[in-house]
C-alpha positions in Angstrom: 40.0 51.0 143.2 40.2 54.8 143.7 42.5 55.0 140.6 39.8 53.5 138.4 37.2 55.9 139.9 39.5 58.9 139.4 40.1 57.9 135.8 36.4 57.5 135.1 35.7 60.9 136.7 38.4 62.5 134.6 37.1 60.9 131.4 33.5 62.0 132.0 34.6 65.5 133.0 36.6 65.8 129.7 33.6 64.5 127.7 31.3 66.9 129.4 33.6 69.9 128.8 34.1 68.8 125.1 30.4 68.5 124.5 29.8 71.9 126.2 32.4 73.6 124.0 31.0 71.9 120.9 27.5 73.2 121.6 28.8 76.7 122.4 30.8 76.9 119.2 27.9 75.6 117.1 25.4 78.0 118.7 27.8 80.9 118.0 28.4 79.9 114.4 24.9 78.8 113.3 23.4 82.3 112.7 26.4 83.3 110.5 26.1 80.0 108.5 22.4 80.3 108.2 22.7 83.8 106.8 25.4 82.7 104.4 23.1 79.8 103.3 20.2 82.2 102.7 22.5 84.4 100.6 23.7 81.4 98.6 20.1 80.5 98.0 19.2 84.0 96.9 22.1 84.1 94.5 20.5 81.3 92.4 23.1 78.7 93.3 22.0 75.3 92.2 20.9 73.2 95.2 21.0 76.4 97.2 18.0 75.3 99.2 20.1 72.7 100.9 22.1 75.5 102.7 19.2 77.7 103.9 18.7 78.0 107.7 17.1 74.7 108.7 18.1 73.1 105.4 19.4 69.6 104.9 23.0 70.6 105.6 22.2 71.9 109.0 20.1 68.9 109.8 23.1 66.6 108.9 25.4 68.7 111.0 23.0 68.5 114.0 22.7 64.7 113.5 26.5 64.4 113.4 26.9 66.4 116.7 24.2 64.2 118.3 25.9 61.1 117.1 29.2 62.3 118.5 27.6 63.0 121.8 26.1 59.6 122.0 29.3 57.9 120.9 31.3 59.8 123.5 29.2 58.3 126.3 
């Protein structure tokens, strides 16, 4: 019985650490990606508005992270 509890604790600890690292990485990289998206939009790139800060690409990435968090549960 303790072995099953230990395995579950290790699993959830790993999931928690993974989620925390994912959010830290995304939080660190988002400002750079948003600035690059704004520069792409300013350059006249077709569909450049998809890449601006808060654009569709970032919403899709956020939804993917949320889906990964819910699936890991």
